[in-house]
C-alpha positions as CSV (number, residue, x, y, z in Angstrom):
1,M,-24.9,-8.9,-10.8
2,A,-23.1,-7.2,-13.6
3,R,-21.4,-9.4,-15.9
4,W,-17.6,-9.2,-16.2
5,S,-16.3,-7.8,-19.6
6,L,-14.1,-10.1,-21.8
7,E,-11.2,-7.8,-21.3
8,Q,-11.5,-8.7,-17.6
9,V,-11.6,-12.1,-17.9
10,R,-8.6,-12.1,-20.1
11,G,-6.9,-10.5,-17.2
12,L,-7.3,-13.6,-15.1
13,A,-5.4,-15.8,-17.5
14,P,-2.3,-17.4,-16.0
15,D,-0.5,-17.2,-19.3
16,D,-1.0,-16.6,-22.9
17,S,-1.3,-20.4,-23.8
18,S,-4.1,-20.9,-21.4
19,L,-6.0,-17.8,-23.0
20,A,-5.7,-18.9,-26.4
21,A,-6.8,-22.5,-25.3
22,A,-9.8,-20.7,-23.7
23,R,-10.9,-19.1,-26.6
24,K,-11.2,-22.4,-28.5
25,L,-13.6,-23.7,-25.8
26,S,-15.6,-20.5,-25.4
27,S,-18.6,-21.3,-27.6
28,P,-21.7,-23.1,-26.4
29,G,-20.7,-26.4,-28.5
30,P,-18.6,-28.2,-25.6
31,W,-20.8,-26.7,-22.8
32,S,-23.7,-28.4,-20.9
33,E,-25.9,-27.9,-17.8
34,T,-24.6,-24.2,-17.5
35,G,-25.9,-21.7,-15.4
36,S,-25.3,-18.8,-13.0
37,T,-26.5,-17.0,-9.6
38,D,-25.2,-14.0,-8.0
39,L,-22.1,-15.7,-6.6
40,L,-21.5,-18.7,-8.8
41,V,-21.1,-19.6,-12.3
42,W,-21.0,-23.4,-13.4
43,G,-21.0,-25.8,-16.1
44,N,-19.8,-29.1,-17.9
45,C,-17.1,-29.1,-20.5
46,Q,-16.7,-32.1,-22.7
47,G,-13.1,-33.0,-23.0
48,S,-11.5,-35.8,-24.6
49,G,-12.8,-38.3,-22.2
50,K,-16.5,-39.8,-21.7
51,K,-17.0,-37.9,-18.5
52,P,-17.2,-34.0,-18.8
53,Y,-15.3,-31.6,-16.4
54,Q,-17.2,-30.0,-13.9
55,V,-16.3,-26.5,-13.8
56,S,-17.2,-23.9,-11.2
57,V,-16.4,-20.2,-10.3
58,D,-17.0,-18.1,-7.2
59,L,-17.3,-14.6,-8.2
60,S,-16.7,-13.3,-4.7
61,G,-13.1,-14.5,-4.8
62,P,-12.9,-15.0,-7.5
63,A,-11.9,-18.6,-7.1
64,F,-12.2,-21.6,-9.4
65,R,-12.4,-25.3,-9.3
66,C,-12.3,-27.7,-12.3
67,S,-12.2,-31.4,-12.4
68,C,-9.5,-31.4,-14.9
69,P,-6.1,-32.5,-14.0
70,S,-4.3,-28.8,-15.0
71,R,-2.3,-27.4,-12.4
72,K,-3.0,-23.6,-13.6
73,F,-5.5,-21.5,-11.9
74,P,-7.6,-20.6,-13.4
75,C,-7.5,-23.4,-15.8
76,K,-8.6,-22.9,-19.6
77,H,-12.0,-24.3,-18.8
78,A,-12.7,-22.0,-16.0
79,L,-11.5,-19.1,-18.3
80,A,-13.9,-20.2,-21.2
81,L,-16.7,-20.7,-19.0
82,L,-16.5,-17.1,-17.8
83,M,-15.9,-15.8,-21.3
84,L,-19.2,-17.5,-22.3
85,W,-20.8,-16.1,-19.2
86,A,-19.5,-12.7,-20.0
87,A,-21.0,-12.9,-23.4
88,G,-24.6,-12.8,-21.8
89,E,-27.7,-14.7,-21.3
90,D,-27.3,-16.6,-24.5
91,G,-24.0,-18.1,-23.3
92,V,-24.8,-18.7,-19.7
93,G,-28.2,-18.1,-18.3
94,A,-29.1,-17.1,-14.8
95,A,-30.5,-19.8,-12.4
96,D,-32.4,-19.8,-8.9
97,R,-30.3,-22.5,-7.5
98,A,-26.8,-23.7,-8.3
99,A,-25.9,-27.2,-9.4
100,D,-25.3,-29.7,-6.6
101,F,-21.5,-29.9,-7.6
102,A,-21.0,-26.1,-7.5
103,G,-23.0,-25.6,-4.4
104,E,-21.2,-28.2,-2.6
105,W,-18.0,-26.7,-3.4
106,A,-19.0,-23.0,-2.7
107,A,-20.4,-24.5,0.9
108,G,-17.1,-26.0,1.6
109,R,-15.1,-23.0,0.8
110,S,-17.3,-20.9,3.1
111,E,-16.7,-23.5,5.9
112,R,-12.8,-23.4,5.4
113,A,-13.0,-19.5,5.5
114,A,-14.9,-19.4,8.7
115,K,-12.3,-21.9,10.2
116,A,-9.5,-19.6,9.1
117,R,-10.9,-16.7,10.8
118,T,-11.0,-18.6,14.1
119,P,-8.3,-17.0,16.3
120,R,-5.4,-19.6,16.8
121,E,-2.8,-19.7,19.8
122,A,0.4,-18.1,19.0
123,P,3.2,-20.7,18.1
124,A,5.3,-22.0,20.8
125,D,9.1,-22.1,21.2
126,P,10.1,-18.4,20.7
127,E,13.5,-19.1,21.4
128,A,13.9,-21.7,18.5
129,R,12.4,-18.8,16.1
130,A,15.0,-16.2,17.6
131,K,17.7,-18.7,16.7
132,R,16.7,-19.2,13.2
133,V,16.6,-15.4,12.9
134,E,19.9,-15.0,14.2
135,Q,21.3,-17.6,12.0
136,R,19.7,-16.1,8.5
137,I,21.3,-12.6,9.7
138,A,24.6,-14.2,10.1
139,L,24.3,-15.9,6.9
140,M,23.1,-12.5,5.2
141,D,26.0,-10.6,6.9
142,A,28.6,-13.0,5.2
143,G,27.0,-13.0,1.8
144,I,26.5,-9.1,1.8
145,E,30.1,-8.8,2.7
146,Q,31.2,-10.9,-0.2
147,F,29.2,-9.2,-2.5
148,A,30.6,-6.0,-1.3
149,G,34.0,-7.1,-2.5
150,W,32.5,-8.1,-5.8
151,L,31.2,-4.6,-6.1
152,R,34.6,-3.0,-5.3
153,D,36.2,-5.3,-8.2
154,L,33.5,-4.4,-10.5
155,V,34.4,-0.5,-9.7
156,R,38.2,-1.2,-9.9
157,G,37.7,-2.8,-13.4
158,G,35.2,-0.2,-14.8
159,L,31.9,-0.3,-16.2
160,A,33.2,-1.0,-19.7
161,A,35.1,-4.2,-18.6
162,A,31.6,-5.1,-16.6
163,H,30.0,-4.7,-19.8
164,E,32.1,-7.4,-21.7
165,R,31.6,-10.1,-18.8
166,P,29.9,-13.2,-19.4
167,Y,26.4,-14.2,-18.2
168,S,28.2,-16.6,-15.9
169,W,30.0,-14.0,-14.0
170,W,26.8,-12.1,-13.1
171,D,25.1,-15.5,-12.6
172,G,27.8,-16.4,-10.0
173,A,27.2,-13.5,-7.9
174,A,23.4,-13.8,-8.1
175,A,24.0,-17.5,-6.8
176,R,25.9,-16.6,-4.0
177,L,23.4,-14.1,-2.9
178,V,20.6,-16.7,-3.1
179,D,22.8,-18.9,-0.8
180,A,22.9,-15.8,1.4
181,Q,19.2,-15.6,1.5
182,C,19.0,-12.4,-0.4
183,P,16.7,-13.4,-3.2
184,R,15.5,-10.0,-4.4
185,L,18.9,-8.6,-4.4
186,A,20.0,-11.6,-6.6
187,E,17.1,-11.1,-8.9
188,S,18.3,-7.4,-9.7
189,V,22.2,-8.7,-10.4
190,R,20.8,-11.5,-12.6
191,D,18.5,-9.0,-14.4
192,M,21.4,-6.5,-14.9
193,A,23.3,-9.2,-16.9
194,S,20.8,-8.7,-19.8
195,A,20.3,-5.0,-19.2
196,V,24.0,-4.4,-19.9
197,H,23.9,-6.3,-23.2
198,R,20.7,-4.4,-24.2
199,G,20.3,-1.0,-25.7
200,D,22.8,2.1,-26.0
201,D,22.1,3.4,-22.3
202,W,23.7,0.3,-20.6
203,A,26.3,2.3,-18.9
204,D,23.7,4.6,-17.2
205,V,21.6,1.5,-16.1
206,L,24.5,-0.3,-14.7
207,L,25.9,2.9,-13.0
208,D,22.5,3.2,-11.5
209,G,22.2,-0.4,-10.6
210,V,25.8,-0.2,-8.8
211,G,24.9,2.8,-6.7
212,R,21.6,1.0,-5.6
213,W,23.6,-2.2,-4.7
214,W,26.2,-0.2,-2.7
215,L,23.6,1.6,-0.8
216,I,21.8,-1.5,0.2
217,V,25.4,-2.7,1.3
218,H,25.9,0.2,3.5
219,T,22.7,0.3,4.8
220,W,22.5,-3.2,5.9
221,Q,25.7,-2.8,7.9
222,R,24.1,0.3,10.0
223,R,20.6,-1.7,10.2
224,D,20.5,-1.1,13.8
225,A,20.2,2.8,13.5
226,L,17.1,2.5,10.8
227,T,13.5,3.4,11.8
228,P,11.1,0.2,11.5
229,D,9.8,1.6,8.4
230,T,13.3,2.1,6.6
231,L,14.5,-1.2,7.9
232,A,11.3,-2.8,6.5
233,D,12.1,-1.1,2.9
234,L,15.7,-2.5,3.1
235,R,14.4,-6.0,3.9
236,A,12.0,-5.7,0.8
237,A,15.1,-4.7,-1.3
238,L,16.9,-7.8,-0.2
239,G,14.0,-10.1,-0.2
240,W,13.5,-10.9,3.3
241,S,10.0,-10.7,3.6
242,Y,7.8,-10.7,6.7
243,A,5.8,-13.8,8.0
244,A,2.3,-13.3,8.8
245,A,3.1,-13.8,12.5
246,D,5.2,-10.8,12.4
247,L,2.7,-8.6,11.1
248,P,1.0,-6.1,13.9
249,D,-2.6,-7.3,14.6
250,G,-3.6,-3.8,14.9
251,D,-2.3,-2.6,11.4
252,R,-5.4,-3.7,9.4
253,V,-7.7,-1.6,7.2
254,S,-10.8,-2.6,5.9
255,G,-12.9,-1.0,3.1
256,T,-13.9,-1.1,-0.6
257,W,-11.1,-1.6,-2.7
258,L,-10.7,-0.5,-6.6
259,V,-8.2,-3.1,-8.2
260,L,-6.3,-1.0,-10.2
261,G,-4.4,-3.5,-12.1
262,A,-2.0,-6.6,-11.8
263,H,1.1,-7.8,-13.1
264,R,2.6,-11.3,-13.4
265,S,6.3,-12.0,-14.1
266,D,8.0,-15.3,-14.4
267,D,12.0,-15.6,-14.5
268,G,11.9,-19.3,-14.7
269,R,12.6,-19.8,-11.2
270,L,10.1,-17.6,-9.5
271,R,6.8,-16.4,-10.5
272,Q,5.7,-13.0,-9.0
273,Q,2.2,-11.5,-9.2
274,R,1.8,-7.8,-8.2
275,T,-1.7,-6.4,-7.6
276,W,-2.5,-2.6,-6.8
277,L,-5.5,-1.6,-4.6
278,R,-6.9,1.7,-4.1
279,E,-9.4,2.4,-1.2
280,T,-12.3,4.3,-2.6
281,T,-12.9,6.6,0.5
282,T,-9.4,7.5,1.8
283,G,-7.6,6.9,-1.5
284,E,-4.9,4.7,0.3
285,L,-2.8,2.7,-2.3
286,L,-1.5,-0.7,-1.3
287,Q,0.1,-3.5,-3.2
288,V,-0.4,-7.3,-2.8
289,L,2.5,-9.6,-3.7
290,D,2.0,-13.2,-4.4
291,F,5.0,-15.6,-5.2
292,A,5.2,-19.0,-6.4
293,A,8.4,-21.3,-7.0
294,G,9.3,-24.5,-8.6
295,Q,5.9,-26.4,-9.4
296,G,3.9,-24.0,-7.0
297,V,0.7,-22.3,-8.6
298,L,-0.1,-18.5,-8.1
299,V,-3.1,-17.5,-6.5
300,A,-5.7,-16.1,-8.9
301,P,-5.6,-12.5,-9.5
302,Q,-8.3,-10.1,-8.2
303,L,-10.3,-8.9,-11.0
304,T,-8.7,-5.7,-12.7
305,G,-11.5,-2.7,-12.3
306,S,-13.6,-4.5,-10.0
307,L,-14.7,-3.1,-6.3
308,V,-13.8,-5.7,-3.6
309,T,-14.8,-5.3,0.1
310,A,-12.1,-6.7,2.2
311,T,-9.8,-6.3,5.3
312,L,-6.2,-6.1,4.6
313,A,-3.1,-6.5,6.9
314,R,-0.4,-3.8,6.2
315,Y,3.3,-4.7,6.3
316,P,6.0,-2.2,7.6
317,G,7.6,-0.1,5.1
318,S,7.0,3.2,3.2
319,A,3.9,4.1,1.2
320,P,2.5,2.6,-0.9
321,K,2.9,-0.4,1.6
322,R,2.7,-3.9,0.8
323,A,-0.4,-5.8,2.3
324,R,-2.0,-9.2,2.3
325,F,-5.7,-10.1,2.4
326,V,-7.2,-11.0,5.6
327,E,-10.9,-11.3,4.7
328,T,-13.1,-10.7,1.8
329,A,-16.7,-10.0,2.1
330,D,-18.9,-13.1,0.8
331,T,-20.4,-11.0,-2.0
332,P,-20.0,-10.5,-5.7
333,V,-17.4,-8.1,-6.8
334,Q,-18.8,-5.3,-8.7
335,P,-17.4,-3.3,-11.7
336,A,-15.9,0.0,-11.3
337,A,-16.9,2.7,-13.9
338,A,-13.7,4.5,-14.0
339,L,-10.1,5.0,-12.7
340,P,-9.7,7.8,-10.0
341,P,-8.4,11.2,-11.2
342,G,-5.0,11.2,-12.8
343,S,-2.0,13.5,-13.5
344,T,0.4,14.3,-16.2
345,L,3.7,12.3,-16.9
346,S,5.8,15.3,-15.6
347,A,3.8,15.3,-12.4
348,A,4.1,11.4,-12.0
349,V,7.8,11.6,-12.5
350,A,8.2,14.4,-9.8
351,A,5.8,12.2,-7.4
352,G,8.3,9.2,-8.1
353,A,11.3,11.4,-7.3
354,A,9.8,12.4,-4.1
355,A,8.9,8.7,-3.3
356,A,12.6,7.7,-4.1
357,A,13.7,10.3,-1.5
358,T,11.8,8.7,1.2
359,N,12.4,5.0,0.0
360,P,15.5,4.8,-2.2
361,F,15.1,1.2,-2.7
362,V,11.8,1.7,-4.4
363,D,12.1,0.7,-8.3
364,L,8.3,1.0,-9.2
365,H,5.9,4.0,-8.9
366,P,2.1,3.6,-9.5
367,V,0.3,6.4,-11.2
368,V,-2.7,7.1,-13.1
369,L,-2.3,9.4,-16.2
370,S,-5.6,11.3,-17.7
371,G,-6.2,11.5,-21.3
372,A,-2.9,9.6,-22.6
373,V,-2.5,8.1,-25.7
374,L,-0.8,4.5,-26.4
375,T,0.8,4.1,-29.6
376,A,3.1,1.9,-31.4
377,Q,4.6,4.7,-33.6
378,P,7.4,5.3,-33.9
379,A,8.1,3.2,-31.1
380,P,5.7,1.4,-28.2
381,Q,5.0,4.6,-26.1
382,I,2.7,6.6,-24.1
383,V,1.9,10.2,-24.7
384,D,0.1,12.2,-22.0
385,A,-2.2,15.3,-22.6
386,D,0.9,17.8,-22.5
387,G,2.7,15.9,-25.2
388,C,5.1,14.4,-23.1
389,R,6.0,10.9,-23.6
390,L,7.9,7.7,-22.3
391,P,8.8,4.4,-24.0
392,L,6.6,1.4,-22.9
393,T,8.4,-1.4,-20.9
394,E,9.5,-4.4,-23.0
395,D,6.8,-6.7,-21.3
396,A,4.0,-4.5,-22.0
397,E,1.2,-5.8,-23.9
398,V,1.3,-3.3,-26.6
399,W,-1.1,-4.8,-29.2
400,T,-3.7,-5.5,-26.4
401,A,-3.3,-1.9,-25.2
402,L,-3.8,-0.7,-28.6
403,A,-6.8,-3.0,-29.4
404,V,-8.5,-1.9,-25.9
405,T,-7.8,1.8,-26.2
406,G,-8.1,2.3,-30.1
407,G,-5.5,4.9,-30.1
408,H,-7.8,7.5,-28.4
409,P,-7.1,9.7,-25.3
410,V,-8.1,7.4,-22.2
411,D,-7.1,7.6,-18.4
412,V,-4.6,4.7,-18.0
413,F,-3.1,3.0,-14.7
414,G,0.4,1.8,-14.9
415,E,3.9,1.7,-13.4
416,L,6.7,3.8,-13.8
417,D,9.7,1.5,-14.0
418,G,12.8,3.3,-14.4
419,P,12.7,5.4,-17.7
420,A,9.7,3.4,-19.0
421,F,5.8,3.1,-18.4
422,R,4.0,-0.3,-18.0
423,P,0.3,0.2,-18.7
424,L,-2.0,-2.1,-16.7
425,A,-5.6,-0.8,-17.0
426,A,-7.8,1.9,-18.7
427,T,-10.9,3.4,-18.5
428,T,-13.2,2.5,-21.5
429,P,-16.9,2.7,-22.2
430,A,-17.0,-0.7,-20.6
431,G,-15.4,0.6,-17.4
432,V,-11.9,-0.3,-16.2
433,V,-10.3,-3.2,-18.0
434,P,-6.9,-4.5,-18.1
435,V,-4.6,-3.7,-20.9
C-alpha cells in the first residue's frame, strides 16, 4: 500500500482550523500503539483527559472513527494520525494485525455495507408520494411567478437602481424562493447581492444573472415540453434534487475512477462538497455532490489524486452528469501518477461555451490545463502554455497552490467559474495532489 502524500491528507480537512490543530498533533509525542495494514491505520492520541482517544482510519473509504466528541469528519486526531502515517515508517509502522478497537470497527463497517447492498422492497403508498410532488410543484409555481414579477420590477428600475439596493432587498427575494422550495435559485440571488457590490464589472455580472434567471422562469413555465435531460438540468438549477428512489436502476456504471479534485463551500446555511471523478478507461466525467445543513456533517471527501474502484448511479441531465456512490470496493485506494492529458485555456473556454449551448443553466466547466503556471503576480491568475491567462476565483487557495507547484509549469485540474478559474489539483513529482 503506497502511503498518501501530506498534500492529499490536507485535502481531507473539513476546514482550516481542523488542519491547523492536526498539524500540532502530527508528531509522535501524543501518540501510542500506532500501526497500519493495507486497509487500516490506527493509534491512541493523548488528549487533556486521562484516557487517550482511539483513532481509526479505513483507507478504502476513506472513513474515520475517533472516540473524541468532535462533530467534524475527519476530526483533528484522524488528520494528525494520517499525517504521521504519511511521513513513513518512523511515524506509523506496518503491522500484521489491526488493534482490536480498529478491527472491530472495520468489521462493523463491512457488515453494515453488506446489509445496505441487500435489495429492499419499494416504499409503499405511491399515491401519497404523488400528492407530495403535486403540492411541491404548486408551491414552486407560485414562487416562480412571484419571482418573475420581482424580475420585471428590477428591469423596469434599471441595473443602476438594482446596484444601489440594500442587501435586505436581495435577501427578501431569496427567502421567498426558499419558501417556494427553489433553494439553488435562491442561492444565486443571494450571491448576486455580494457580486453587484464587488468589482468594476458588476453590470455585466448582473445582466448575465438576470438573463439566466429569466431563462429559468420561462423554461419552468413550459416544463411539460422538455426532454428528460433538459428537465433534469432545470431541476438542478432550481435546487429540486432527485431522491435515490427516483434514479433508474439500470443507469449505473462501474469502473476505476480517478478523483480529479474536490471543492467545499459554506455560506452559513448550507455546506456543499463537489467531487469530480473520471473513469480511467472510458474517460467519462461525473460529479458527486454532498450537502449538509444546520448541524449536519458532510461526508469525508474522496482522496484527491486517488484511483477508486466503485459503482455509481447516474442522475438524469446533461454531461457531465451528477452521480452518487452505490458501492465501493473493499480495497485501499491507490495513488495516480498524473492527470489525464489537458488542453489550453482557449480550448477550455470553447468547450465551456459548447456545454452551455447544451445546458444553459450550467455555471461550472471542469477542465485539465497542460503546462500551466499559477502565479500571484500581478494578481492571482493562471497562465497556460500559449500565454493566455485567467484570474483565479476569490476562494482559490492561492498560496497553497503556489507552494505545491513552485511557480513551475504543471498540469492543473480545476473549474471554469464564469470569467475565473478555480484550481483543485495538479500533477507533481509526488503524483496528483490537491492545490
